[in-house]
N, C-alpha and C positions, 0 to 999 in steps of 0.2 A: 071349521072345527068346533064342534060345539062345547059350551063351555060346563066346567065340572061343578057341581055345587056340592061342597061338604057340609056335612053335619054341623050344628053347633057344639061345641065342648062345654064342660063345666062352668067356665067363666064367661060364656055367651059370645065368644070367637069362634069363627070359623078357621078350624086348624086342619091343614092337610096333613094325612098320615100315610107315610109310606109303608109299602111292606114290610121292608127292611126292620122300623122302629114302630110298629103296631105294639109288639107286646113291653116295649118299654116305657118306663116313667117319662122318657124326654118326648115322647110323642104330645104331650101337653106342653101348651106355652107355660114357661115359669114365670112366676109374679111375685113380688116383693109388696109389702106396704111398709111405708116408713112415713110416720106421722100424719096418716090418713090420705098419703099420696101414694098411689099404686104405680110401681115400677117395673118394667120387663127387665129381665136378667142382662139382656145385652144393653139396656141403658145404664143398670149399674156398672157393667165392666167398663163402659165409655166412660162414666163418670170418675171411676177408679184410675184409669189409665192416663186420662186426663190430669187428675190431681197428681199422679206420680210423676209424670214429665215436668210440671210446674214445680213440683217439690225438688225433683233432682237438678233442675235448672237452678233455682234458689241456692241447694246447696253447694254446687258448683262455683257461681258467682260470689258466694260467701267465703268458701274455700281460698279462691283466688285473691280476694280482699284480704283473707288471711296471711296468705304466703307471700304477696308481692305488693300489695298497696299499705296497709297498715304497719308500722315499723315495729319491730320488737327491741328489747334492750331497755337498760333504764335511762332518765334522764330524757327522753324521747316522748314527745307527744303523741300517743296511742289512741286518737278519737278520729272515729270516722262517721260522719252525720250525726253528731251528737252521742253517739253511743262508743264505748271504750271497747278495747280488744278483747278483754274478757267476756264483754255482752255479747260480742258478735261470735265468740266461739260457743256461747250458752245457745245461742239461736241456732248457729250449725249443729249441735249436739240434739236439741229437740227436734229439728228438721229430719235428721238421720232417724231418731226414733220413731217419728211419723212415718218416715218412709218404710221402715220395717213393718209395721202394723199396716200399711196401706200393700205392703209386698206379700205378706200373708193373705189377705183377702184377695189378692190378684190371683196367688196359686190355687186358693180354696176354689174360686170361681171358675177356674180353668183347669180344675184337675182331670176333667173327663179328657180332656185335648191331650194333657201329658200322658196319662197313662196309654190311650189309643196311639199316640206317636211312639211312645218308647215299646209298644206291643209290636208295631210296625218294625221298627228298625233292628229290634233285639230277638224278636221271636219268641222261642219258649224261655229263655233266660231274662224277659223283662223286668221280673220281678228284682233279680240282682244287680240289674243295671241301674234300675229306680234307686235302689238303696245305696249304692255306689255313688250315684250321683248325688244324691240327697245327703249323705254323709261325709262326701269328699270336701266338701266345703268348710265342714267342721273341723275336719282333721287338719287343712291347711290353716284354719284360723289359729288351730290349737300350736302348730307348729311355730307360727309366725308370732305368736304370744312368747314362747319359751326362747325364741331367738332374739326377742327384744328383751326379755328379762336377763338373759345370759351376757347380753353386750351392754 
């Protein structure tokens, strides 16, 4: 079988363009420049996913520390590795906020897959399904907040 040679794109890379994606913007390799370093989209997605994994492991470990290891109440030594229980809680909070930022970028970089999968499973009603999934967790958080405020 003969080798196929593909023309160079605007980045100077050889990119195979399938007939299905020849007219789309995804035919070109997506690249981003960060502080002079050129990164491919898949490299950025990998780095974000690894960071999310490490972040979630850290949040889980600190949550276990706060729930089971560091004691609560008055008159008890509330220090672990030289940090007070409230400092561990602050670290837990900041890691959680950082997770939300990473989650936003993760969803943004994978939005094409999310839309295509939703179209595949829900057909013509894909937009309604996507809105229901997107807004459903907000409604659940609001209901949980009301339940906590009432009790």
